[in-house]
C-alpha positions in Angstrom: 120.1 160.7 70.4 118.1 159.2 73.3 114.4 158.8 72.9 113.3 162.2 74.2 109.8 163.5 75.0 109.2 164.9 71.6 109.9 161.6 69.9 107.9 159.7 72.6 105.0 162.1 72.0 105.0 161.2 68.3 105.2 157.5 69.1 102.3 157.7 71.6 100.2 159.5 69.1 101.0 156.9 66.5 100.3 154.0 68.8 96.9 155.5 69.8 95.8 155.7 66.2 97.1 152.3 65.3 96.5 150.1 68.3 93.5 151.5 70.1 90.9 148.8 70.5 93.4 146.1 69.3 93.5 142.7 71.0 96.7 141.2 72.5 97.4 137.9 70.7 101.0 137.1 71.8 103.8 138.2 74.1 107.4 137.3 73.6 110.7 138.2 75.3 113.5 137.6 72.7 116.1 139.4 75.0 116.4 139.8 78.7 115.6 143.5 78.4 113.1 143.4 75.5 109.4 142.6 75.2 107.3 142.3 72.0 103.5 142.4 72.2 101.6 141.3 69.1 98.3 143.2 68.8 95.6 142.4 66.3 93.6 145.4 65.2 91.5 146.2 62.1 92.5 142.9 60.4 96.3 143.5 60.8 98.9 142.3 63.3 101.1 144.9 64.9 104.3 144.1 66.8 104.9 146.6 69.7 108.5 146.6 70.8 109.5 147.8 74.3 113.1 147.6 75.3 114.9 148.8 78.4 118.4 148.4 77.1 120.5 151.3 78.5 121.9 152.1 75.1 118.6 151.9 73.1 115.6 152.2 75.5 112.6 152.8 73.4 109.0 152.1 72.4 107.9 151.6 68.8 106.1 149.3 66.3 108.6 146.9 64.8 108.8 144.8 61.6 111.9 143.0 62.6 111.5 139.2 63.2 113.4 137.9 66.3 114.1 134.5 67.7 112.9 133.6 71.1 114.4 131.4 74.0 113.1 127.8 74.2 111.9 128.7 77.8 110.3 132.1 78.1 111.5 134.2 81.2 109.2 134.6 84.2 108.2 138.2 83.4 107.2 137.1 79.9 105.0 134.3 81.3 103.2 136.8 83.6 102.6 139.2 80.7 101.2 136.4 78.6 98.9 135.3 81.5 97.6 138.8 82.3 97.5 140.6 78.9 96.7 137.9 76.3 93.1 138.6 75.1 93.1 142.1 76.5 92.4 145.2 74.4 94.4 148.4 74.2 92.4 151.3 75.6 94.9 154.2 75.9 98.5 155.1 75.3 99.7 158.3 77.0 102.9 160.3 77.6 103.2 161.3 81.3 104.0 165.0 82.0 106.0 165.4 78.8 108.6 163.1 80.4 110.1 159.9 79.3 107.3 157.7 80.7 104.6 156.1 78.6 101.6 154.2 80.1 99.6 151.7 78.1 96.2 150.7 79.4 94.7 147.2 78.6 91.1 146.2 79.3 91.5 142.5 80.4 89.6 139.8 82.1 91.0 138.3 85.4 90.9 134.7 86.6 87.4 135.2 88.0 86.0 136.4 84.7 85.7 140.0 85.9 86.8 143.0 83.9 90.2 144.4 84.9 92.2 147.4 83.8 95.9 146.8 83.7 98.6 149.4 82.9 102.0 148.7 81.4 104.3 151.5 82.6 107.3 152.0 80.3 110.1 154.1 81.9 112.9 155.2 79.6 115.6 156.6 81.8 118.9 155.1 80.6 120.3 152.4 82.9 117.3 152.9 85.1 114.8 152.0 82.4 112.0 149.6 83.3 108.8 147.9 82.3 106.2 147.6 85.1 102.8 145.9 85.0 100.3 147.3 87.5 96.6 146.9 88.5 94.2 149.8 88.1 94.8 150.8 91.7 98.5 151.1 91.2 99.6 147.8 92.8 102.6 146.3 91.0 102.0 142.8 89.5 105.6 142.4 88.3 108.4 144.3 86.5 111.3 143.6 84.1 113.8 144.9 86.6 113.2 144.6 90.3 114.5 147.4 92.3 115.1 146.6 96.0 116.1 148.9 98.8 119.7 147.8 98.4 119.6 149.1 94.8 117.7 152.3 95.4 116.8 154.0 98.7 114.6 156.5 96.8 112.1 154.1 95.2 111.5 150.4 95.4 109.9 148.6 92.4 108.8 145.2 93.5 105.6 143.0 93.1 103.0 143.8 95.7 104.1 147.4 96.3 102.2 150.4 95.1 103.7 151.9 92.0 105.2 155.4 92.4 106.5 157.5 89.6 110.1 158.6 89.6 110.8 161.6 91.8 109.9 165.0 90.3 113.0 166.7 88.8 111.5 170.2 88.9 111.5 170.6 85.1 108.7 172.3 83.1 106.6 169.9 80.9 107.3 170.8 77.3 103.7 169.9 76.1 102.2 172.6 78.4 105.0 175.1 78.9 104.6 178.1 81.2 106.4 180.9 79.3 106.8 183.2 82.3 108.2 180.4 84.5 110.6 179.4 81.8 111.7 183.0 81.2 112.4 183.4 84.9 114.5 180.2 85.0 116.5 181.1 82.0 117.2 184.6 83.3 118.9 183.1 86.4 120.9 180.4 84.4 124.6 180.9 83.9 125.3 178.0 81.5 125.0 177.8 77.7 121.5 178.5 76.4 121.0 175.0 74.8 122.1 173.3 78.0 119.9 175.5 80.1 116.9 174.6 78.0 117.6 170.9 78.1 118.2 171.1 81.9 114.9 172.9 82.6 112.4 171.6 80.1 111.3 168.0 80.6 111.8 165.5 77.8 114.2 167.5 75.7 117.6 166.1 74.8 120.6 168.4 74.3 120.3 167.8 70.5 116.7 168.9 70.5 117.5 172.0 72.6 120.3 172.9 70.2 117.8 172.5 67.3 115.3 174.8 69.0 118.0 177.4 69.3 118.9 176.9 65.6 115.2 177.4 64.5 114.6 180.3 66.8 117.7 182.1 65.5 119.4 182.0 68.9 123.0 181.4 69.8 123.0 178.0 71.5 126.4 178.6 73.1 125.5 182.1 74.4 125.1 182.5 78.2 121.4 181.9 79.0 121.2 184.9 81.3 122.6 187.2 78.6 119.7 186.4 76.1 116.3 188.1 76.4 114.5 185.4 78.4 111.0 186.5 77.3 112.0 186.2 73.6 113.6 182.8 74.2 110.6 181.4 76.1 108.1 182.7 73.5 110.0 181.2 70.6 110.5 177.9 72.4 106.8 177.7 73.2 105.9 178.4 69.6 108.2 175.8 68.4 107.0 173.1 70.7 103.3 173.8 70.0 103.6 174.0 66.2 106.1 171.5 65.0 104.8 169.0 62.4 106.3 165.5 62.7 108.4 164.4 59.7 110.6 161.5 60.9 114.2 161.2 59.5 117.3 159.1 60.0 120.6 161.0 59.8 123.6 159.2 58.4 127.3 159.6 59.0 128.5 158.1 55.7 126.8 154.6 55.8 126.1 154.4 59.5 122.9 155.7 61.1 123.9 158.6 63.3 120.6 159.9 64.7 116.9 159.5 64.4 114.7 162.6 64.7 110.9 163.3 64.9 111.3 166.2 62.5 114.1 167.6 60.2 117.0 169.0 62.3 118.8 172.0 60.8 121.9 171.2 62.9 122.2 168.0 60.7 121.7 169.8 57.4 125.2 168.9 56.2 124.6 165.2 56.6 122.7 162.7 54.5 119.1 162.1 55.6 116.4 159.6 54.9 112.7 160.4 55.3 110.0 158.1 56.7 106.2 158.1 56.8 106.0 157.1 60.5 108.2 157.6 63.6 108.1 153.8 64.3 109.6 153.0 60.9 112.4 155.5 61.4 113.2 154.3 65.0 112.9 150.6 64.0 115.4 150.9 61.1 117.8 153.2 63.1 118.0 150.9 66.1 118.0 147.7 64.0 121.6 148.5 62.8 122.6 150.0 66.2 121.3 147.0 68.1 122.8 144.5 65.7 126.2 146.0 66.1 125.9 146.3 69.9 124.4 142.8 70.5 126.8 141.2 68.0 129.7 142.8 70.0 128.3 141.4 73.2 127.5 137.9 71.9 130.8 137.6 70.0 133.0 138.8 72.8 133.6 135.3 74.2 134.5 133.9 70.8 136.7 136.9 70.0 138.5 136.3 73.3 139.0 132.6 72.5 140.3 133.4 69.0 142.7 136.1 70.2 144.1 133.7 73.0 144.7 131.1 70.4 146.4 133.6 68.1 148.7 134.6 71.0 149.4 130.9 71.7 150.3 130.3 68.0 152.5 133.3 67.9 154.5 132.1 70.9 154.7 128.6 69.4 155.9 130.1 66.1 158.7 132.0 67.8 159.9 128.8 69.5 159.8 126.9 66.2 161.7 129.6 64.4 164.3 129.5 67.2 164.6 125.8 66.8 165.0 126.1 63.1 167.8 128.6 63.6 169.5 126.2 66.0 169.5 123.5 63.4 171.6 125.7 61.1 174.8 124.1 62.6 173.9 120.7 61.2 176.3 121.0 58.2 179.1 121.9 60.5 178.5 118.6 62.4 178.6 116.6 59.2 181.8 118.2 58.0 183.5 117.7 61.4 182.4 114.0 61.4 183.8 113.5 57.9 187.1 115.2 58.8 187.6 113.1 61.9 186.8 109.9 59.9 189.4 110.8 57.2 192.0 111.6 59.9 191.5 108.9 62.6 195.2 107.9 62.6 196.3 111.5 63.4 193.9 112.0 66.3 195.1 110.9 69.8 192.6 109.3 72.2 191.9 111.4 75.2 192.6 114.7 73.4 190.2 117.5 74.2 190.4 119.0 70.7 192.3 118.6 67.4 193.2 120.9 64.6 192.6 119.5 61.1 192.7 120.9 57.6 189.2 121.7 56.3 189.3 120.3 52.8 185.9 121.9 52.1 187.6 125.3 52.4 189.1 126.5 49.1 192.1 127.9 51.0 192.5 124.7 53.0 192.6 126.4 56.4 192.7 124.5 59.6 189.7 124.4 62.0 189.6 123.2 65.6 187.3 120.3 66.4 186.2 119.8 70.0 186.4 116.2 71.2 185.0 114.1 74.1 188.2 112.9 75.8 186.3 109.7 77.1 185.6 108.6 73.5 187.8 107.1 70.8 188.5 109.2 67.6 186.0 106.9 65.8 183.4 107.4 68.5 183.9 111.1 68.3 183.3 111.1 64.6 180.1 109.1 65.1 179.0 111.6 67.8 179.2 114.4 65.2 177.2 112.3 62.7 174.5 111.7 65.3 174.4 115.4 66.0 174.0 116.0 62.3 171.1 113.5 62.0 169.4 115.0 65.0 169.7 118.6 63.7 168.4 117.5 60.2 165.4 115.8 61.8 164.7 118.8 63.9 165.0 121.1 60.9 162.5 119.0 58.9 160.1 118.8 61.9 160.4 122.5 62.6 159.7 123.4 59.0 156.6 121.3 59.0 155.4 122.7 62.3 156.1 126.3 61.2 154.0 125.7 58.1 151.1 124.3 60.2 151.3 127.1 62.8 151.2 129.7 60.0 148.2 128.0 58.5 146.5 128.0 61.9 147.3 131.7 62.3 145.8 132.5 58.9 142.7 130.5 59.8 142.3 132.3 63.2 142.9 135.7 61.6 140.2 134.9 59.1 137.8 134.0 61.9 138.4 137.3 63.6 137.5 139.0 60.3 134.4 136.8 60.0 133.3 137.9 63.5 133.6 141.5 62.3 131.4 140.7 59.4 128.6 139.2 61.5 125.3 141.1 61.5 122.9 138.3 62.5 122.9 135.5 65.1 122.8 132.7 62.5 126.2 133.7 61.2 127.6 133.9 64.8 126.2 130.4 65.6 127.8 129.0 62.4 131.2 130.4 63.5 130.8 129.0 67.0 129.8 125.5 65.7 132.8 125.5 63.4 135.1 126.4 66.3 133.5 123.7 68.4 134.2 121.1 65.7 137.8 122.1 65.6 138.2 122.0 69.4 138.7 125.7 70.0 135.5 126.1 71.9 133.7 123.6 74.3 130.2 122.5 73.1 127.4 124.4 74.8 125.0 122.4 76.9 122.9 125.3 78.1 119.2 124.3 77.9 118.1 128.0 77.6 119.5 128.2 74.1 118.1 129.9 71.1 116.0 127.8 68.8 117.8 126.2 65.9 118.3 128.9 63.3 118.0 128.4 59.6 121.3 128.6 57.7 122.5 132.2 57.1 122.5 133.6 53.6 125.3 135.3 51.7 125.0 139.0 50.7 123.2 139.4 47.3 124.2 142.3 45.1 123.2 143.2 41.5 124.7 145.4 38.8 123.6 145.6 35.2 121.2 142.8 35.8 123.9 140.4 36.9 123.8 138.9 40.4 126.8 138.8 42.7 126.9 136.7 45.9 129.3 137.4 48.8 130.0 134.9 51.6 130.2 136.3 55.2 131.9 133.4 57.0 133.6 130.1 56.2 130.4 128.1 56.1 128.9 130.5 53.7 132.1 130.6 51.6 132.2 126.8 51.3 128.5 126.6 50.4 128.8 129.4 47.9 131.9 128.1 46.1 130.6 124.5 46.0 127.3 125.5 44.6 128.7 127.8 41.8 128.7 126.7 38.2 132.1 125.7 36.7 132.4 128.7 34.4 131.0 131.3 36.8 133.6 133.8 38.1 135.1 133.3 41.6 137.0 136.2 43.3 138.9 136.7 46.5 141.3 139.3 47.9 144.8 138.1 47.3 146.5 136.6 50.4 144.1 138.5 52.6 141.4 137.2 54.9 138.1 137.9 53.2 134.9 136.7 51.5 134.5 134.3 48.6 132.6 136.2 45.8 130.7 134.6 42.9 129.6 136.5 39.8 126.6 134.5 38.5 127.8 134.9 34.9 130.1 133.0 32.7 131.3 136.0 30.7 130.8 139.2 32.7 131.8 142.5 31.0 134.5 144.7 32.5 132.0 146.7 34.6 130.5 143.6 36.3 134.0 142.1 36.8 135.2 145.3 38.4 132.1 145.4 40.7 132.9 141.8 41.8 136.4 142.8 42.6 135.3 145.9 44.5 133.0 143.7 46.6 135.8 141.2 47.2 138.0 144.0 48.4 135.3 145.7 50.5 134.5 142.4 52.3 138.1 141.6 53.2 140.4 142.7 56.0 141.7 145.4 53.7 138.3 146.8 53.0 139.4 150.3 54.1 142.6 150.3 52.1 143.5 151.6 48.7 144.8 149.4 45.7 143.6 146.1 47.1 144.8 143.1 45.0 141.9 140.8 44.0 142.4 137.4 42.3 139.7 136.1 40.0 139.3 132.9 38.0 136.6 130.5 36.9 135.1 128.4 39.6 136.3 125.2 37.9 139.9 126.1 38.8 139.0 126.5 42.5 139.6 123.3 44.6 139.3 122.5 48.3 142.1 120.2 49.4 141.1 117.0 51.3 141.0 117.7 55.1 141.4 121.5 54.7 139.8 123.8 57.2 136.4 125.4 56.4 136.8 128.3 53.9 140.2 127.2 52.7 140.7 126.6 48.9 143.5 126.6 46.3 143.1 128.0 42.8 144.9 128.4 39.5 144.6 130.2 36.2 143.9 133.4 38.2 144.3 137.0 37.1 144.7 140.0 39.5 142.9 143.3 39.6 143.9 146.2 41.9 140.9 148.1 43.1 140.0 150.7 45.8 136.6 150.0 47.4 135.6 153.6 47.9 131.9 154.5 48.2 131.8 156.5 44.9 133.2 153.5 43.0 130.5 151.2 44.4 127.5 153.6 43.9 126.1 151.6 41.0 126.1 148.2 42.9 122.7 147.5 44.4 122.2 145.4 47.5 119.2 143.1 46.8 
């Protein structure tokens, strides 16, 4: 659900109670469309996140640590210069719409008091962050809007800030029941859509929930429902709804975040939170990670897929060459038959029929000859063809094995990209591909600061710890650091994670949990009956010169498991 007016009203109220009077200590811009303002108030630091990303535009307190560019963008530098040291004096929602204004009492270059306003507009792809003087003059903005971009409203430094054009909706925080009843009476669409279309700041989900709570049919034609009753119930709902933030889950993935419990989601799993910022922060953390990882991994994914396609074409040619070498034994037999029958072969003949003494029935076969060569030279020609075909077969077999190993490696890297949920993991994959020559080294000065090594997933069951690697670098570190008698697991012949059970003699339940995790964190994670090999770490070896993540092992046993949610319910993520 987009951040609608009800949610923003809850956020604005929370920010007023938490940040009012706080001092701006720091401003960072970790992403092109994201600002974090650190505010010190009542002995605590609070990180205020503002993002204009079209898929997740929002405003909330955040507890997520983010890495910043080595060189801050120009807008970040302006905010630092103007806002650092200033104090928050007000946070307000404008007309029940998706615009929040934050006032800061600052001091300008001359030492005079100055009131600056940070305008946060949350309007999908048109979202923006705009810094203005008290008189409304724009100092700068995150997204500059010229006349070429919009003929309705320019947003540029030096211009007077104008709010987006009025859309004719009724503000939900001060609703006029008579006006709403009149609008609904003349509406022809579904009731929930009519409410969302005519009351500011309400998403369609919220409008549907209002109908649910007011015992109204949300799909009924708006004009067929008593408009006075609808308007009265809507007004009562909007004026007397206590905030109780929740995240709604579709299986394991966050599906929606709401400022209060939604009856339309009663069939789904829900998680309650004390503050709206906590709910929004956790909800978008997973959403943002998946979205940004998809964006940032797209170039690597394209490189890997192109190399997979190259290897598949090469493999087809190598297999074709191998099939062509299947005639080599025929060349040898013909050479030997000619050698044994030189006296019976006439020079200049185009072919000769000889008895095939390798055939149990001693049938004759026809052997083609080069009429320019002697019988002995023709025999040597067939022996040379035999040697050439045998060499080609050996070479093709070696090349096919190498190509298949490369395909397995690239397939594993595609799986590793799917497992990425933080930038450190992505950087490790990129560095690995750079070392192997698949990707050119980056020389971009505006790069992210050197990140600490990523860490494997840490699970626990029955007091026993289980570690799961999420890329080749982690897999190598994890396996190399394990104790000789600890248990090592991996999905059999399937790209996936190395799993270490930090116990030398785990019981059946712990061993099964390790196998479930190895199956879940493999390319067959959604399959049933996944084969998982396990052995002691002492029997796991990395061949000299092997690619990252590749090992060989012995003394293994195999478990067949199905990584369903109910089977993994007792496994705790630490």
